[in-house]
ROFIKOL-829449 format. One line per field, with one value per residue (C-alpha): residue in three letters; residue number from 1; x, y, z. Coordinates in Angstrom, 2 decimals, always signed. Layout:
nufi	(ALA, ...)
paza	(NUM, ...)
px	(X, ...)
py	(Y, ...)
pz	(Z, ...)
//
This chain:
nufi	(MET, LYS, ASN, SER, GLU, GLU, GLN, LYS, GLN, LEU, ARG, GLU, SER, ILE, ILE, GLN, TRP, ILE, ASN, SER, GLN, LYS, ARG, ASP, TYR, THR, LYS, GLY, LEU, GLU, LEU, MET, LYS, GLU, ALA, ASP, TYR, LYS, PRO, HIS, VAL, ILE, LYS, THR, ILE, GLU, LYS, TRP, GLY, ALA, ASN, ASP, GLN, ARG, SER, VAL, ARG, ALA, LEU, ASN, MET, GLU, LEU, ARG, ASN, TYR, LEU, ARG, GLU, SER, ARG, LYS, GLN, SER, VAL, PRO, ASP, ALA, PRO, LYS, PRO, VAL, VAL, PRO, ALA, GLN, ASP, THR, VAL, GLU, ARG, PHE, VAL, GLY, ASN, ILE, GLU, LYS, GLU, LEU, GLN, LYS, GLU, TYR, PRO, ASP, VAL, ILE, LYS, LYS, THR, LEU, GLY, GLU, PHE, TYR, SER, LEU, TYR, ARG, GLN, ARG, SER, ILE, LEU, HIS, ARG, GLU, LEU, LYS, GLU, ILE, GLY, GLU, SER, ASN, ASP, GLU, ASN, SER, ILE, ASN, GLU, ARG, LYS, GLN, LYS, LEU, ASN, THR, ILE, GLU, ALA, ALA, SER, ARG, ARG, MET, ASP, ILE, LEU, TRP, GLY, ILE, PHE, GLU, LYS, TYR, LYS, ALA, ASP, GLY, SER, LEU, PRO, GLU, ALA, THR, PHE, PHE, SER, GLU, PRO, PHE, ASP, PRO, VAL, LYS, ALA, VAL, ALA, ALA, GLY, GLN, PRO, VAL, PRO, GLY, TYR, LYS, GLU, LEU, THR, LEU, PRO, ASP, ASN, ILE, ASP, ASP, LEU, LYS, LYS, LEU, LYS, GLU, ASN, LEU, ARG, ILE, LYS, ILE, SER, LYS, ALA, GLU, ASN, ARG, LEU, GLU, TYR, GLN, SER, GLU, LYS, LYS, GLU, GLU, LYS, PRO, ASN, PRO, MET, PRO, GLU, GLY, PRO, LYS, ARG, ALA, GLU, LEU, VAL, LYS, ARG, LEU, GLU, GLU, MET, LYS, LYS, GLN, LYS, GLU, ALA, VAL, GLU, TYR, LYS, ILE, VAL, GLU, LEU, LYS)
paza	(1, 2, 3, 4, 5, 6, 7, 8, 9, 10, 11, 12, 13, 14, 15, 16, 17, 18, 19, 20, 21, 22, 23, 24, 25, 26, 27, 28, 29, 30, 31, 32, 33, 34, 35, 36, 37, 38, 39, 40, 41, 42, 43, 44, 45, 46, 47, 48, 49, 50, 51, 52, 53, 54, 55, 56, 57, 58, 59, 60, 61, 62, 63, 64, 65, 66, 67, 68, 69, 70, 71, 72, 73, 74, 75, 76, 77, 78, 79, 80, 81, 82, 83, 84, 85, 86, 87, 88, 89, 90, 91, 92, 93, 94, 95, 96, 97, 98, 99, 100, 101, 102, 103, 104, 105, 106, 107, 108, 109, 110, 111, 112, 113, 114, 115, 116, 117, 118, 119, 120, 121, 122, 123, 124, 125, 126, 127, 128, 129, 130, 131, 132, 133, 134, 135, 136, 137, 138, 139, 140, 141, 142, 143, 144, 145, 146, 147, 148, 149, 150, 151, 152, 153, 154, 155, 156, 157, 158, 159, 160, 161, 162, 163, 164, 165, 166, 167, 168, 169, 170, 171, 172, 173, 174, 175, 176, 177, 178, 179, 180, 181, 182, 183, 184, 185, 186, 187, 188, 189, 190, 191, 192, 193, 194, 195, 196, 197, 198, 199, 200, 201, 202, 203, 204, 205, 206, 207, 208, 209, 210, 211, 212, 213, 214, 215, 216, 217, 218, 219, 220, 221, 222, 223, 224, 225, 226, 227, 228, 229, 230, 231, 232, 233, 234, 235, 236, 237, 238, 239, 240, 241, 242, 243, 244, 245, 246, 247, 248, 249, 250, 251, 252, 253, 254, 255, 256, 257, 258, 259, 260, 261, 262, 263, 264, 265, 266, 267, 268, 269, 270, 271, 272, 273, 274)
px	(-63.15, -60.19, -56.85, -53.69, -52.72, -56.17, -56.13, -52.69, -53.88, -56.95, -54.83, -52.53, -55.53, -56.87, -53.47, -53.35, -56.85, -55.97, -52.76, -54.37, -54.84, -58.49, -60.16, -62.85, -66.15, -67.18, -63.82, -63.70, -67.18, -66.17, -63.18, -65.40, -67.75, -64.90, -63.53, -67.05, -66.42, -69.26, -72.30, -74.36, -71.77, -71.77, -75.55, -75.22, -72.50, -74.56, -77.51, -75.39, -74.16, -71.10, -71.98, -71.99, -68.63, -69.19, -69.05, -65.37, -64.33, -66.17, -64.69, -61.20, -61.67, -63.25, -60.75, -57.91, -59.62, -59.90, -56.18, -55.30, -57.57, -56.41, -52.76, -53.47, -55.16, -52.24, -49.69, -49.10, -48.39, -50.58, -52.35, -56.10, -58.60, -60.53, -64.28, -65.50, -63.28, -64.52, -63.10, -64.99, -68.21, -67.75, -67.16, -70.24, -72.37, -71.04, -72.34, -75.57, -77.79, -76.41, -77.00, -80.63, -81.18, -80.23, -82.78, -82.61, -85.56, -87.57, -86.23, -82.64, -83.54, -84.98, -81.70, -79.69, -82.06, -81.96, -78.17, -77.83, -80.28, -78.45, -75.10, -76.35, -77.87, -74.62, -72.61, -74.88, -74.51, -70.71, -70.80, -73.12, -70.87, -67.89, -69.84, -70.48, -66.73, -65.00, -67.04, -67.64, -70.85, -73.75, -75.71, -72.68, -71.84, -75.41, -75.72, -72.40, -73.47, -76.78, -75.04, -72.49, -75.19, -77.21, -74.13, -73.43, -77.04, -76.91, -73.54, -74.76, -77.82, -75.63, -73.40, -76.47, -77.69, -74.20, -74.19, -77.60, -76.43, -73.12, -74.90, -77.39, -74.54, -72.77, -75.62, -78.87, -80.15, -82.85, -83.70, -86.90, -90.02, -90.51, -87.10, -88.47, -91.90, -91.11, -89.00, -85.72, -84.95, -81.64, -82.77, -86.01, -84.22, -81.74, -84.46, -86.52, -83.49, -84.31, -81.80, -80.87, -83.18, -81.22, -78.59, -78.65, -77.60, -75.76, -77.94, -75.76, -76.21, -76.66, -74.20, -70.56, -69.15, -71.13, -69.97, -66.34, -66.74, -68.33, -65.51, -62.88, -64.78, -64.89, -61.18, -60.32, -62.57, -61.08, -57.55, -58.37, -60.05, -57.07, -54.72, -56.85, -56.59, -52.83, -51.74, -54.80, -54.60, -56.16, -52.64, -49.73, -47.24, -43.58, -44.27, -47.35, -49.58, -52.46, -55.87, -56.36, -58.86, -62.36, -65.78, -64.40, -61.91, -64.47, -66.95, -64.33, -63.21, -66.81, -67.39, -64.18, -65.37, -68.67, -66.93, -64.73, -67.83, -69.46, -66.39, -66.38, -70.09, -69.35, -66.49, -68.72, -71.52, -68.99, -68.06, -71.76, -72.48, -69.47)
py	(-132.36, -130.91, -130.31, -131.92, -128.90, -128.67, -132.41, -132.06, -129.23, -131.22, -134.26, -132.06, -130.59, -134.08, -135.23, -132.19, -132.99, -136.65, -135.68, -132.91, -133.51, -132.43, -133.67, -131.07, -132.59, -129.61, -129.37, -133.12, -133.05, -130.10, -132.10, -135.10, -132.85, -131.09, -134.48, -135.41, -138.74, -141.15, -138.83, -141.58, -141.76, -137.96, -138.02, -140.64, -138.68, -135.48, -137.36, -138.51, -134.96, -133.50, -134.88, -138.51, -140.24, -142.36, -139.27, -138.38, -142.06, -142.54, -139.34, -140.47, -143.89, -142.59, -139.77, -142.27, -144.47, -141.47, -140.74, -144.33, -144.32, -140.92, -141.99, -145.07, -142.93, -140.49, -143.21, -142.66, -146.25, -148.11, -151.06, -150.59, -153.41, -154.44, -154.25, -156.07, -156.73, -153.85, -155.25, -158.50, -156.55, -154.51, -157.62, -159.18, -156.11, -156.06, -159.62, -159.29, -159.04, -162.38, -163.82, -162.67, -164.63, -167.90, -170.33, -169.10, -169.21, -165.97, -165.11, -165.29, -163.10, -160.60, -160.81, -160.01, -157.25, -155.49, -155.83, -154.16, -151.39, -150.65, -150.67, -147.94, -145.95, -146.17, -144.99, -141.93, -141.23, -141.39, -138.90, -136.57, -136.88, -135.81, -132.80, -131.58, -131.05, -130.32, -127.32, -127.21, -125.18, -126.80, -127.73, -129.42, -131.34, -132.59, -133.47, -135.32, -137.35, -138.21, -139.43, -141.47, -143.10, -143.98, -145.41, -147.56, -148.82, -149.70, -151.43, -153.56, -154.65, -155.45, -157.63, -159.56, -159.99, -161.06, -163.69, -164.99, -165.46, -167.06, -169.48, -170.40, -171.20, -173.22, -175.43, -174.32, -172.58, -169.92, -167.04, -167.03, -166.10, -162.98, -161.53, -159.48, -158.86, -155.13, -153.21, -151.95, -148.26, -147.10, -143.44, -144.27, -146.73, -144.05, -141.42, -143.77, -145.00, -148.57, -151.43, -153.06, -156.07, -159.28, -157.68, -158.98, -156.51, -157.86, -158.09, -157.13, -158.59, -156.27, -158.12, -156.94, -160.46, -161.68, -158.64, -159.37, -162.95, -161.73, -159.24, -161.96, -164.25, -161.51, -160.76, -164.39, -164.48, -161.22, -162.55, -165.76, -163.86, -161.51, -164.51, -166.17, -163.03, -162.75, -166.41, -168.45, -170.08, -169.30, -169.21, -167.00, -168.67, -167.87, -166.22, -164.29, -166.06, -163.61, -164.92, -164.09, -161.46, -162.71, -163.21, -165.39, -162.71, -159.92, -161.81, -162.40, -158.75, -157.62, -160.08, -158.89, -155.27, -156.23, -158.14, -155.12, -152.91, -155.42, -155.53, -151.74, -151.76, -154.28, -152.15, -149.10, -151.00, -152.10, -148.45, -147.56, -150.18, -149.40)
pz	(-7.97, -6.03, -7.71, -6.36, -4.24, -2.63, -1.91, -0.34, +1.92, +2.93, +3.84, +5.93, +7.78, +8.48, +9.80, +12.10, +13.38, +14.03, +15.85, +17.92, +21.67, +21.51, +18.35, +17.79, +16.64, +14.49, +12.73, +12.10, +10.58, +8.37, +7.09, +6.30, +4.33, +2.56, +1.50, +0.29, +2.00, +2.84, +3.06, +4.76, +7.56, +7.93, +8.42, +11.16, +12.98, +12.73, +14.20, +17.13, +17.77, +19.51, +22.95, +21.87, +22.40, +19.30, +17.06, +17.51, +17.47, +14.18, +12.72, +13.70, +12.10, +8.88, +8.36, +8.78, +6.18, +3.87, +4.20, +3.32, +0.26, -0.96, -0.68, -2.80, -5.44, -5.52, -6.39, -10.15, -11.19, -8.72, -10.37, -10.75, -10.34, -13.44, -12.68, -14.71, -17.74, -19.92, -23.16, -22.49, -21.88, -25.06, -27.16, -25.59, -26.35, -29.91, -30.43, -28.47, -31.57, -32.74, -29.26, -29.34, -32.56, -30.86, -29.44, -25.85, -23.38, -23.25, -19.79, -21.07, -24.04, -21.54, -19.62, -22.74, -23.83, -20.46, -20.25, -23.65, -22.70, -19.43, -21.24, -23.59, -20.71, -18.79, -21.82, -22.10, -18.37, -18.63, -21.49, -19.54, -16.48, -18.56, -19.86, -16.31, -15.93, -12.63, -11.47, -7.73, -7.65, -5.82, -8.95, -10.57, -7.40, -6.98, -10.67, -10.57, -7.52, -9.17, -12.33, -10.36, -8.21, -11.31, -13.05, -9.97, -9.86, -13.57, -13.15, -10.23, -12.16, -15.20, -12.99, -11.86, -15.45, -16.52, -13.78, -14.87, -18.46, -17.45, -15.09, -17.81, -20.20, -17.51, -16.26, -17.92, -14.76, -15.13, -12.77, -10.74, -12.70, -10.56, -11.42, -14.33, -12.81, -12.50, -15.04, -13.60, -14.13, -12.52, -12.44, -10.61, -8.34, -7.21, -6.79, -4.63, -2.68, -3.63, -3.51, -6.79, -7.39, -7.01, -4.75, -1.18, +1.50, +4.54, +7.67, +10.65, +14.15, +17.13, +19.34, +19.42, +19.84, +16.81, +14.86, +15.70, +14.53, +11.30, +10.82, +11.21, +8.85, +6.23, +6.75, +6.00, +2.93, +1.62, +2.10, +0.23, -2.62, -2.98, -3.06, -5.75, -7.87, -7.40, -7.22, -8.39, -4.98, -1.60, -0.13, -1.11, -3.40, -4.00, -7.35, -8.54, -11.02, -11.62, -12.62, -16.34, -17.43, -18.15, -16.55, -13.75, -12.65, -13.09, -10.89, -8.19, -8.21, -7.82, -4.96, -3.29, -3.45, -1.84, +0.96, +1.69, +1.88, +4.21, +6.45, +6.62, +7.57, +10.33, +11.68, +11.73, +13.52, +16.17, +16.75, +16.93, +19.62, +21.84)
//
């Protein structure tokens, strides 16, 4: 983890690279690695190599994205999204033993039991992550990445389980019988590079025109979702009327994050195909 002065110097170096007449491929790649920004993108750019025109274009786009994100994070009083409402989750976990005593179908009891187990695992991972500290030696960096990836895998699975339970309470729906056919272990899932069961990745078309249409569609959906969070309406109103905290808001925030990731993937695929 870089201190504020190191982050400032890195941002200045990136700005110089973006503004330079000849954007050097090697230097741009070094800056991406120094920022520890999107390792999967770095691998793709390295695969393309210095002689591929897509490489410098992609570096330029991603480093600009990094600058925008780092500026947002450096604003001291910037509002932070709630993902999901942690106090709601903690209250839910506190009452989960009582929930398990209710006359729920076995598959719902499995849902609650796994949610509780993952919650405890995630709490342990957060504690272990804190114990690693901010050291920048190779072992600490790798261990920190592993913990963060495992926490993300556990969180995604918990969101799916949360949705299953909420849907059951709303209309009595049950998940497919195969959902729990294989035990989910976030550590093994990360090690094997497996997707989180129940999470559908976006399949991208290979046609630029189709990609542009998909990008615009996602832009509209993102705008509507942001308006619903801020105004409880798909259109902007005169005065803010934020959606109250709770499962509904948490679900929308999570969906909004996924749509933004999908839009970013589409933009990157467009660059790749040009």
